Each structure stands twice: as structure tokens, then as C-alpha cells.
C-alpha positions as CSV (number, residue, x, y, z in Angstrom):
1,W,3.3,-3.0,-34.5
2,V,5.0,-2.5,-31.1
3,S,7.9,-0.6,-32.7
4,L,5.4,1.6,-34.6
5,Q,3.6,2.5,-31.4
6,R,6.9,3.6,-29.8
7,Q,7.8,5.7,-32.8
8,K,4.3,7.4,-32.7
9,Y,4.7,8.0,-29.0
10,K,8.1,9.7,-29.4
11,K,6.7,11.9,-32.2
12,N,3.6,12.8,-30.1
13,A,1.5,11.2,-32.8
14,L,-0.4,8.7,-30.5
15,S,-3.7,9.7,-29.0
16,S,-4.0,10.0,-25.2
17,D,-6.5,7.2,-25.2
18,R,-4.1,4.9,-26.9
19,I,-1.3,5.9,-24.6
20,Q,-3.5,5.3,-21.6
21,Q,-4.5,1.9,-22.9
22,M,-0.9,0.9,-23.4
23,N,0.1,2.2,-20.0
24,S,-2.7,0.2,-18.3
25,V,-1.1,-3.0,-19.4
26,G,2.4,-1.9,-18.3
27,F,3.7,-1.2,-21.8
28,I,7.3,0.0,-21.8
29,W,7.8,3.0,-24.1
30,D,11.6,3.2,-23.8
31,L,13.5,-0.1,-24.2
32,C,16.0,1.2,-21.7
33,D,13.3,0.8,-19.1
34,V,13.0,-3.0,-19.8
35,E,15.7,-3.9,-17.3
36,E,14.0,-1.7,-14.7
37,T,10.7,-3.4,-15.4
38,M,12.2,-6.9,-15.1
39,S,13.7,-5.8,-11.8
40,W,10.3,-4.7,-10.6
41,E,8.7,-8.0,-11.7
42,K,11.5,-9.9,-9.8
43,R,10.9,-7.8,-6.6
44,F,7.1,-8.4,-7.0
45,D,7.8,-12.1,-7.2
46,E,9.9,-11.8,-4.0
47,L,7.0,-10.0,-2.4
48,C,4.6,-12.8,-3.4
49,A,6.9,-15.4,-1.9
50,F,7.2,-13.3,1.3
51,K,3.4,-13.1,1.5
52,A,3.0,-16.8,1.0
53,Q,5.4,-17.4,3.9
54,N,4.2,-14.6,6.3
55,G,0.6,-14.0,5.3
56,H,1.1,-10.3,4.6
57,C,3.0,-7.9,2.4
58,N,4.2,-5.5,5.1
59,V,8.0,-6.1,4.8
60,S,9.9,-4.1,7.4
61,Q,13.0,-2.2,6.3
62,N,14.4,-3.2,9.7
63,D,14.1,-6.9,9.0
64,E,17.8,-7.9,8.3
65,Q,16.8,-10.9,6.2
66,N,14.4,-8.9,3.9
67,K,15.9,-5.4,4.2
68,S,16.1,-4.7,0.5
69,L,12.6,-6.0,-0.1
70,G,11.4,-3.8,2.7
71,V,13.1,-0.8,1.1
72,W,11.4,-1.8,-2.2
73,V,8.0,-2.0,-0.5
74,M,8.5,1.5,1.0
75,H,9.5,2.8,-2.4
76,Q,6.2,1.4,-3.9
77,R,4.2,3.3,-1.3
78,V,6.1,6.5,-2.0
79,S,5.8,6.1,-5.7
80,Y,2.0,5.4,-5.4
81,K,1.6,8.6,-3.4
82,K,3.4,10.5,-6.1
83,N,1.3,8.8,-8.9
84,A,4.5,7.3,-10.3
85,L,3.4,3.7,-10.6
86,S,1.8,2.3,-13.7
87,A,-1.8,1.1,-13.6
88,Y,-0.4,-2.4,-14.2
89,Q,1.9,-2.1,-11.1
90,I,-1.0,-0.9,-9.0
91,L,-3.2,-3.8,-10.1
92,Q,-0.4,-6.3,-9.4
93,L,0.2,-5.0,-5.9
94,D,-3.6,-4.7,-5.2
95,S,-4.0,-8.3,-6.4
96,V,-1.9,-9.6,-3.5
97,G,-3.4,-7.4,-0.8
98,F,-0.7,-4.8,-0.7
99,E,-1.2,-2.2,2.1
100,W,-0.6,1.2,0.6
101,D,-0.6,2.9,4.0
102,P,0.8,0.7,6.8
103,H,-0.7,3.1,9.4
104,D,-4.2,2.0,8.1
105,L,-3.3,-1.6,8.9
106,S,-2.5,-0.9,12.5
107,W,-5.5,1.5,12.8
108,N,-7.8,-1.2,11.4
109,E,-6.3,-3.8,13.9
110,K,-7.1,-1.5,16.8
111,F,-10.5,-0.7,15.4
112,N,-11.3,-4.4,15.2
113,Q,-10.1,-4.8,18.9
114,L,-12.5,-1.9,19.8
115,C,-15.4,-3.7,18.0
116,A,-14.6,-6.9,20.0
117,F,-14.5,-4.9,23.2
118,K,-17.9,-3.4,22.3
119,A,-19.4,-6.8,21.5
120,Q,-18.2,-8.0,24.9
121,S,-19.0,-5.0,27.1
122,G,-21.8,-3.3,25.1
123,H,-20.0,0.1,24.9
124,C,-16.9,1.7,23.5
125,N,-15.8,3.6,26.6
126,V,-12.3,2.1,27.0
127,S,-10.3,3.7,29.7
128,K,-6.8,4.8,28.7
129,N,-5.6,2.7,31.6
130,Y,-7.6,-0.4,30.6
131,E,-5.7,-3.2,32.3
132,R,-6.6,-6.1,29.9
133,N,-5.3,-4.2,26.8
134,K,-3.4,-1.1,27.6
135,S,-2.5,-0.4,24.0
136,L,-6.2,-0.4,23.1
137,G,-7.0,2.1,25.9
138,K,-4.2,4.4,24.7
139,W,-5.3,4.1,21.1
140,V,-8.9,4.9,21.9
141,N,-7.7,7.9,23.9
142,A,-5.6,9.0,21.0
143,Q,-8.6,8.8,18.7
144,R,-10.6,11.0,21.1
145,V,-7.8,13.6,21.2
146,S,-7.6,13.6,17.4
147,Y,-11.3,14.0,17.1
148,K,-11.3,16.9,19.5
149,K,-8.5,18.6,17.6
150,N,-10.3,17.9,14.3
151,T,-7.4,15.9,13.0
152,L,-9.1,12.5,12.8
153,R,-9.6,11.5,9.1
154,S,-13.3,11.8,8.1
155,D,-13.4,8.1,7.0
156,R,-12.5,7.1,10.6
157,I,-15.2,9.0,12.4
């Protein structure tokens, strides 16, 4: 049955719905891609082990111990932006809390710090020279500048 599906696919005799169904489970159309898929699964397993040890999936390319895994993580983000990952790969990465945009992670961390500041002080007017958390003050100032320049993403307003 599997071989027949591959033959139909090569002859453009398989409906787009069937192709989409097969793609959604990570079906490999070309057996030459099997080695590449096995390599992806191996890297994904490495990422899961990294997360179990570190509590996150943000592997730095600058981490000498995990440099190649960091490059793989970056490649997944680029492939995702280019719509070059299968639905299966996206589901797998999502299932472990993969951050598609590492900038979102740091933005969310600062936003949470701002929420804590507001809970404590009753306002969000953090000075850019705020002594207790200078990086929060600089971040809030950068958000204000981005807002004024109309470059702040709409989901962050």
C-alpha cells in the first residue's frame, strides 16, 4: 500500500487531500529522504534530552557543548519561517514547548517583569534609569520608542 502511494504521488495521481493527510503524519515520499528523517528524529531526541536537563529548548549556537544542536535549532526556526517543515515536525516541536522566535521569549520575560512592577507599584511608568532593574527600564523605553515609530507589533500593544 505504501509503495502504491509513492507511485501515485510520483505520477501526480494522488489527490491533494491524500497528499496532505500523508504529509501531516510525516510520510516520506522519497526513500532517499529516510536518512534525513532519521537524522531529524535523532536531533529531536537530543533536543528533548536538552530540555529535560535545562528546562527549555533554546539551545545557543555559542554553547560549545551543544553547538551542533544549537545550529539545528536555528535551522528549524528558519525552516519554519520558510514553511519548509512538515506538519509532523511542527507538532513534534510544539509538543515540547519549542520557541519559534527566541525574541518573543525575551520579550515575554520583560513583559512579565513589567507586570510584576505594576503589581507592586500600581503603574507601568518605569524610568529608563530605574535602579532596581536597569534592563527593565531600558526595555520599557525601547517599547515606547517602537510604539512612537509605529514599529511595535500589534500583538504587543
